[in-house]
N, C-alpha and C positions, 0 to 999 in steps of 0.2 A: 073230498080228495080221494082218488082211486088208489088202490094198493100199489100199483106200479109207480104212480106219481109220488106217493109217500116214500117209497123205497129210494127213488132218485133223490128226493130232498134230503133224506138221512145220509145217503152216500156223499152228496155234495157238502153237507154240513160237517161230516167227519173229515173230509179232505181239507176244508177250510180251517178246522180246528187243528189238524195235524200240521198244516202249513204255518199257522200262528206259533205253535210250539217249537217247530224247527227254526223259524226265524228268530224267536226269543233266545233259544239255546245257541244259535250261531252268533248273535250279537253279544251274548253274555261275556265271553272271553275278552271282547274288545273293551267293554266297560270295565272289567276287572283289571285289565292291563294299563288303563290310563292312570297316570300319576301326575298331580299338579307339578308345574315346573319348579315351584319353590321347594318341593320335597324330592325331586329327582336326585340321583346320585351325582355328587359333585366330581368334576375332573381335577379338583385341586389335590395335590399330593399332600397327604397327612403324615406327620412324623410322631414317633413315640419318644417322650423325654421322661426319664426317671432320674431324679437327683437324690443321691444317698444322704443319710444323716450327716450334717455338718459339711457337706460338699458344696463347692461353688462351681458353677459353669457359666460361660459367657456366650451370649447369643452371637452367632456367626453371620446372621443376616438380619436386615431391618424388618422383614415380614416373616412370620413363622406360624404355620398351621399345624396343630397337633390333634391326633385322635385320642391320645392319652398324655396327660401331664401329671406326674406324681412328684411331689416335693415332700421328702421326709423331714422330720424335725430339724430345725436350725439349718436348713439348706438355703442356698442363695442362687437366684438367677440374675446375672449381671448383664446390663445393657451398656455397650460402649458409649462413652460421652461423645464420640465422633458421629454417632447417628443423629440425624435431624429428628427422626421419629422412629418409633418401634411399635409394630402391631403384632399382637399375640392372640391366636384363637385356640381354644382347647375344647374338644368335643366331650371329653370326660376329664374332670379335674379333681384330684385328691391332694389336699394340702395339710401338712402337720402343724406342729406348734413352733412358734418363733421363726417363721420362714420370711424370706425377704426377696423382693424384686428391687434391685438396686440400679438406679439410672441417674445418679447424681452427675452434675457438671464437674469438670476438672478444676481443682484449686489452682490459683495463680502462683507462679514460682517466685520466691523471695529475691532471687538474683536477676530477675528480668525486669528491665525498666524501659520506658519510652516516654519522652517528654516529661521527665522527672516524676512520672507516675508508675507505681507498681503494676505488675501484670494482673489483669482482671480474671476472675473466675469465669469459666465458660457456662453457657446456658445448658440446662438439662434437656435431654431429648423429650419430645412429646410422646405420650403413651396412649395406645388404643388397645384396651384389654377386653376380649370377648370370652367369657369363661362360663362353662357349665360345671358348677361346683357341687359335688356329691358328698364331700367330707371336708371339714375345715376346722383347724385349731385356731391359729391366728396368723395373719399375713400383714407385713408392712410393705408398702409401696413408697419408695423414697425417690422422688423426682425433684430434689432440692437443687438449686443452682450452686455452682462452685464458689468457694470462698475467695475473696480478693487477697492478694499478697500484702503482708504488713509492710510498713515503711520504717526502716531502722534509723534513717537519718533525720535530723531536725527539719530539713527543708525538702524532704521527700513526701510525695502524696501517696497514701495507701491505695492499693488496687481495689477496684469496684467489684462487688459480688455479681455472680451470674444470675440470670432469670430462672425461675422455676418452670418446669415443663408442664404443659397442659395434660391433664389426665382424663381420659374418657373411659369409664368402666361400665360395661354392660354385662350382666350376669344372670344366669338362671340357677336356682337351687331349690331343692325340696326342703331345705332347712332354713331357719331364720338366721340371717347374718346381719350383724351391726357394722355399718360403714361410717367411719369417723375421720374427720380431717384433723391432723395434728401438726405441730411445728417440730420438724426434725433437724433444725439447724445444728443443735448440739447433739452429736452422736452418743455421748456418754449418757445424757438424759434419756435418750431413746432406749439404750441398752438396759438402763436401770428401771425403766417403766415396767410395772407389773402387767402381764398380759391378762386380758379378761378370760374368765372361765367359759364365756359364751363364744361361739364362732364370731370372729371379728376381722375386719380389714381396716387398717389404719393407713391413711394416705397423707403424705407431706410433700408439698410442691411450692414452697416459698422461695424467695431469693436466698442466696447463701449469706455468709457472714463477711464483714469487713471491719477493719480497724476504725474506731471512732476518733482516734487522735488526729486532730487537724495540724497542719504544718505551722510552726511558729512564725510570727511576723519577723521580718528582717530589720535589724537595727544598724544604723551607721552613724558615724561622727559628723556632726553638723559642720558645714564649711564656715559658717559665721562664728561658731563658738566651739572649739575643740573639746570643751568640758561637757558638752551636751550631746546626749544620744537621741537621735531622731528616729521615730518609727516609720518605716517605709511601708505604707499600707497597700501599695499597688501589688506587691508580690503576694501578700496574704489574700487579698480580694480575688486576684486572678486565679490562684490555686483553688480557692473555695468555689468559685463559679465553675471552674473546669470540672471539679469533682461532682458538683451538683448536676451538671449537664450529663455526665456519664452515668450517675445514679438514676436519673430519670429515664434512661434508655432501658433499664432492667426492671421487670415486674414480677410479682408473684404469679404462678401458673393458675389457670382456671381448672375447676374440677366439676365434672359431670358424671353422675352414676345413675344407672337405670336397672331396676330389677325386672326381668322378663317373666311373663307368665308361662312360657313354653320354652322348650330347648332351642338354643341359638344354633342356627345352621351356618355352614361356611359361606353360603351365598349372601348372608346378612351382614357380613363384615365390610366395613367401609374403611379403606386405607386413606388416611389424611396426611 
């Protein structure tokens, strides 16, 4: 190869190399600026909630997204029993000791009657909790159904308990958390229960309570013999079957919890 040809070859090679470098540098910002859709900034408005020690606040809406949720010791987040469901997402969550998410159904009133039966307790709202937990003492999630009204009269039927709410808990945490299902029908027992020293979430979503007292059967004087009392079974059987039908309509809530391997993003929340 002559000297002139060799010089032309080197010059063309340098131009090609320079073009390759420029092309790479031009495309590099495009590659760096690409972010997968699942990691792009969400348009969902995030709120900051800080509940002081011993304080109670009530959720104002059935869906709540938080960038920060801080619950100091013995604080409570209440969910109105009128909500059918409640969804909570917290991007950063710090929970102290003896904290409570309270979403019980409403208890039946003693002075409200219908068809000789006391007022039933309402069903607890369903809960969908998506929490990124970075600090935790112990948390109780109470989604127990409301209690049925007692029956003061001999021929009154007690009110039926409400159903427990379904609880779906998805959480990410760098710490180990114990999740346990407990029976919270008796609030006094829940308050007396000693909290674990380890980070713990206790969930109760059974039906509420109701009186076990059945109505007394009705006795009347026999037409054939005034000295004989006859038991009229129709009344007792009717009331018992009515009570059983109402009880069968109410169930314990279902519980599902999942520990995530990575931080939960707002886009992953499913509102049910």
